[in-house]
C-alpha positions, -999 to +999 in steps of 0.1 A: -280-517-949-293-496-921-329-484-920-332-447-912-362-429-898-374-399-918-390-370-899-407-339-912-394-308-893-413-276-895-400-242-882-424-216-868-417-181-855-426-182-818-419-147-807-396-118-811-362-132-821-370-168-816-385-199-834-397-233-825-393-267-842-422-291-846-414-328-851-440-356-848-465-334-831-441-321-805-429-285-802-395-275-790-388-248-765-382-213-780-349-212-798-331-179-804-324-169-840-288-165-828-287-201-814-256-222-820-258-254-840-253-273-808-283-257-792-305-266-822-292-301-822-300-305-785-336-293-792-339-318-820-326-347-798-353-338-772-380-338-798-369-372-813-368-389-779-398-409-769-398-394-734-426-373-719-420-342-699-407-307-704-379-298-728-345-288-715-332-254-705-326-228-732-288-225-726-283-263-728-261-272-757-259-309-750-294-319-741-284-326-705-312-308-688-339-327-706-353-344-675-365-378-687-349-411-695-355-442-716-351-478-707-329-482-676-317-446-678-280-455-682-274-425-705-295-401-683-277-368-678-304-347-663-302-325-633-324-345-609-306-345-575-334-356-551-344-391-539-380-403-541-383-396-504-374-359-509-339-361-495-310-345-515-287-370-530-251-375-517-221-366-538-208-395-558-173-389-544-186-397-509-192-434-515-161-447-497-173-483-497-176-484-535-141-478-547-150-487-583-171-455-584-139-435-580-125-447-613-119-415-634-130-433-666-163-445-650-170-411-635-168-395-670-186-422-689-214-426-663-216-389-656-210-393-619-209-356-612-217-339-579-249-353-564-269-359-596-290-390-602-273-416-624-274-453-632-238-467-635-251-501-624-275-507-653-302-512-627-338-518-639-349-493-613-334-464-633-312-435-622-306-433-585-283-415-561 
């Protein structure tokens, strides 16, 4: 059998036409009463993560703009595109010496899109570009 976690979710009106979810002492961003099921699911994923930091953007339906990661960050799909030294990241398609990064399957699975930070190598250093 699989053990499941149980969380109490409360809903609070947070302004005109919106509400917020509260789970485990964390509050979601304001969610429109007209929000899609996917937008509510993304907010819940953000709340149930053990990451610190701000919640994602209001229009995000997949939780991709939640700018934090867990472990090695292999599943990180945030919008960070700047190296630690402040330089903008290069586009993943510009890595001529790493032909394996051009594999269409890897590009989709690892989220190698534009110049966004990712970790297709499972590096313990986390997402890089």
